[in-house]
N, C-alpha and C positions, 0 to 999 in steps of 0.2 A: 264017786259022785253019783247022787240019785238022779233019775230022769226028771225032766221038767218040760213044761210048755211055756212058750213066750210068744205073745202076739205083738209084733211091732206095729203100733198104730200110726197111720199117716197123719202128718200135720206139719205146718210151717211155723217156725218161731223166729220173731224179729226182736232182738234184745238190745237195749241201749238207751241212755239218756237222750231225750229229745226226739226219739224216732217215731213218735205219734204223728209227726208231720208227713210221714210216708203213707198214712192211712189210705188216701185216695188211690195211690199207686197200687197198694196191696188189694184194694177192692177190685180194681181193674184186672189185676193178676188172676183173680178168681172168675174173670169173665162176667162180672156183675155190673149192672148199670142203674138199678132201682133199689135203693137201700132203705130199710127201716132201721132208724137209729133208736136203740133202747138204752136209756140212761136214767140215772137218779136225778129227780127234778130239783134237788136242793142246791146243787152247784150250778147256778144259771150261767156263770161266766164260762165254766168248763163246757157246758152244753152248747153254748154259742160258739165256742172255739171249734168243737168237733163238727158242728153244722157248717162252719166256714171252711174247714179243711175238706169236707166231703163235697161242698158246693152242690152242683146240680145232681150229683149222685144220690143225695138224701131227698127222698120224696115224701117221707113221713117220719114222725117221732112218737115214741111211746115212753111215758115217764111215770106211770102209775106203778112204781116198783115197791114191793113190800117183801118181807122175809118169807121164806118157805113156799113161795110161788103158789098162792091159792089158785085152784083150777079155774074158778070163775073169772079171775082177772087175767089169767093166761089166755082164756078164750077170747077176751076182749082184744088182747094184743094180736092174736091170730086173725081175728076178724078184720082188724085194721090193716094187717099185712095183705090179706086177700083183697080188700077194697082198693088198695093202691098198686096191686100187681107187683109186689116186691119180688126180687130175685136173690136177695141176700139180706142178712141182718148184721148190724154192727152193735155190739154191746159194750158199754163203757161203765165200769163200776165194779162192785164186789160180786160175790157169788149169787146174789139175788138177781142182778141184772143179767148175768150169764144164764141163770136158770130160766128167765123169761125167754131169752133168745133160744134156748134149747127147746122150750115148749113149742115155739113157733116152728122150729126146724122139724120136730117130730110130726107135726100136722102137715106141713107144706113141703118138706124135703129140701128146704133152702139151705145153702151153705152159710156158715157163720164166721165172722171175724170178731175176736174178743180183745178188748183192751182193759185188762184188770187194773184196778186202782187200789186193791187190797191184796192180801196174801191167801185168799180163800181157796184157790187151787182147782176149782172145777173147770177152768177154761181149757185144760188139756185132756179132759176125760169124756167118755161116752156115757157117763152116769147122769141121769136126770132125776128130778124130784118134784112132786106136786103135792100140795096139801088140800085136804077136803074132809069136812065132817070130823075134825079133831084128830085126823090121822095123816101122817106124811108118807106118801108112797114113793118108792124109789125103784129104779131099774137101770139096765144097761142097754143101749141101742146105738149102733154106729151112726144113725141119723143125727144123734145128739152130739157127736164129736165135732168140735169146731175145726175149720179148715186152716185158719191162721190165727196166731196170737201175737200181739204186739206188747212186749213188756217194756214200759218206759218208767224207770225209777222216779223221774221228776213228778209223775202223777201221784206218787205216794207221799210226797213231802207234806201235803196238806192234811194227811190222815192223822188225827190226834193220837197221842200215845195210848190213851185209854181204849182206842179202837185198834190201833196198829199192833199192840202187844198181844191181845187175845187172838187177833187174826193170824199173827205169826205162830201162835200156839196151835192153831188149826193146821197150818202147814207142817209143824212138827209132828202132829198126830198122824197126818197122811204118811209121813216117812216111817214113823214107829210102827204103825199097823201094817205097812207095806212089807215088813220083815217076816210077818207070820200069817197074814190074811190068806184066803183061799187061793189067790193067784200069785202068791210070793214065789220068786225064782231067783237064781243067782244073778241075773242081769239087773233086775229091778232092785235087788238088795244092795248092789254097788251104788246105785243112785240114792237109795234111801239112807245109807250110812253117811254118804257125803253131805246130803241134805241135813242130817242130824248134826254133823260136825259144824257146818256153816251156820245153821240157825242157833245152835246153843252158844256159839261165840258171839255172833253179831246182833242177835235180838236184844240182849241187855245193853250193848253199846248204842244201838239205835234208840232205845228207850231213854237212855241217859242224854243223848244229843239228837233230838228228832230232826234237826236241820241239816245233819250230815248226809249229803247225797251219796257218799261212798258207802256208808253203813246201810242206807236204804237200798242201795244196789245189791249189796251182799245178801240182805234178807230177801229181796225179790228173787235173786238167783236161787237161794235155798228153797223158796216157795215153788219156783219153777221145777226144780229137781224133785221135790216132794209130789207135785202135781203129776209129773211123768210117772212116778212110782204108783200113785193112786190109780192112774188110768188103767194100768195092767193088773196090779196086785189086788185092788179092791179094798174093802173095809172089814172091820170086825166089831167087837163089842163097843168100843169107844164111840164110833160114828153111829152105830145103830141105836145106842142109848140116846144120843143127841137128836136123832130123827124122831124117836118116840116122844121125847120131852118137848121138842120143838113143835111137833104136830099137836100135842095135847095142850100145851101151855103157852105156846108162842114165845118161848124164851129166846134170848139173843144167841145165835149160833156160835159166834166167836167167843163169847163169855163162857158158854157151856164147854167149849173145847179146853179152856184154861182150867176149868173145875174138874172135868170128868177123867181126863187122860191118866193122871197118876193112879187112880183107883182101877181103871181098866187094865193097866199094866200089872198092878199088884195082884188083881184077881186072876189074870191069865198066866201069871208067872209059872205055875206048875205044869202048864201045857206047852210052854214056849221056852224051855230052859236055855237052849242054844241061841235062838234069836235074842232072848233077853240079855244073855251075856254079851253078845256083840253090841247091842244097844247100850248097855251099861259102859262098855269100853269106849264107845264113841262119845258118851256123855261125861265120862271121867268119874262116875260114881254109880251106885245102885240106881237103875233106870227110874223106878217109880219115885224114889226120894229125890233124884236129880230134877225130874220134871216138876215135882211138887215145889221144890225150892226155886226153880227157874220162874215159875208162874208168880210166886210170891215176891221174888226179886224185882219183877217188873210191875208190881202192884196190880196184878190181874185179880179178878174176883176169886174168893177163897172157897165159896160154897154155893150150892143151888139156892139155899135160903137167901144169900146175898143178892142173887140176880132175880129174885121175885117169885120163886116157887114156894107154894105153901106146903106145910107138913102133910096135910091130908092128900096131897098129890102123889105121895109115895105109893099108897095102896092102889090108887087109880092107875099108876104106871106099871105096877108089878106084872099083871098078866100080859100086857102088851110087850114088855121087855123080854119076858120068858119066850113068847112066840117069836120075837125079832131075833133072839139069840140062838135059835135052833141050829143054825149053820155056823156059829162061831167056833173058833178053835177050842173053846171051853164053854159049852152052853150053861145057862143058869137054870136052877130050879127056883121055885117060888121063894123058898127060904133064903137062898143066896141072892136073888134079885132084890129082895127087901133089904137085906143087909148091905148090899152094894149101893142101892139108892140112898139108904140112910147115911152111909159114909160120905157120899157125894153131897148130901143135903147139909151135913154138919160141918164138913171141911176138916175132919180129923186127919192127922198124918196118915198116909197110906201104909197099910200093913196087911199081910195075908191073913193074920188072925182076925181081922174085922169080918171076914167072910166064912169063917169056920162053922 
């Protein structure tokens, strides 16, 4: 066996249907008493529910949540936290809500409690992201690592299939890349392969019966395992492509995950022969083809064109993708980056010959 490094990241996980009612107790467990609640404004009923659960612990709310965490809006959230003297944040929602919580934590050093309502996966990681000037900046900082996560599958029941499916593909991408990203190791690989098995079986079942709480629970469990993988192993071409395109064109992150992952796997295949074989075994078929078929089986978007990217965006993205891929397991040159983005744009079946 080869040598490896493994950083066990501290954090508490509370998993189970209905366990959001324990939120106030978990806040007190963090020795916090003045909370900034960060949540999506569209679900007023859910927002009111969490304010009621927190009671006097909630001293302020921030609801101006948008994708990719624009730095200017994150600064507004941080200023609000300072104004109210908060000593913790509670985020409720998808990856964007978590991202705003992390932005506050980076500035103020406050602990975070996250209650994910999607399968985004950033809630267990020290990875942060901020967008500014058409670029999405990301990094790792232990100040961005949430202290506690409450996974309540009941909160995902209202997530429409057209959002839930691509969000689950995001989780699958965390697990897949966790097998070969720079921090991959035997410990996280065990988590990653279990996540792949769980998600590949239960995501289609969830999408066929969105009201089935048991299937929602399985998918959320798979997303949790994938997030734990991501926290240590990190990301590679797939997520770096999404960060480039998200920063440039403000494309939906979940939908990009459904589109890009098969092509990232196909391109990386020559550099990840052994991890690719293990991934294919877990999926029951060639990895790139299996992921491509899974995304289409749940009616996820098929191409970057379908989710709103214009053809001239390919040339705009090429130099940024080349720079972003410098530390990938298989970096791209400009010719390869152009071919890779063209394949993602058209939605052709993934094949290594596309990038020759």
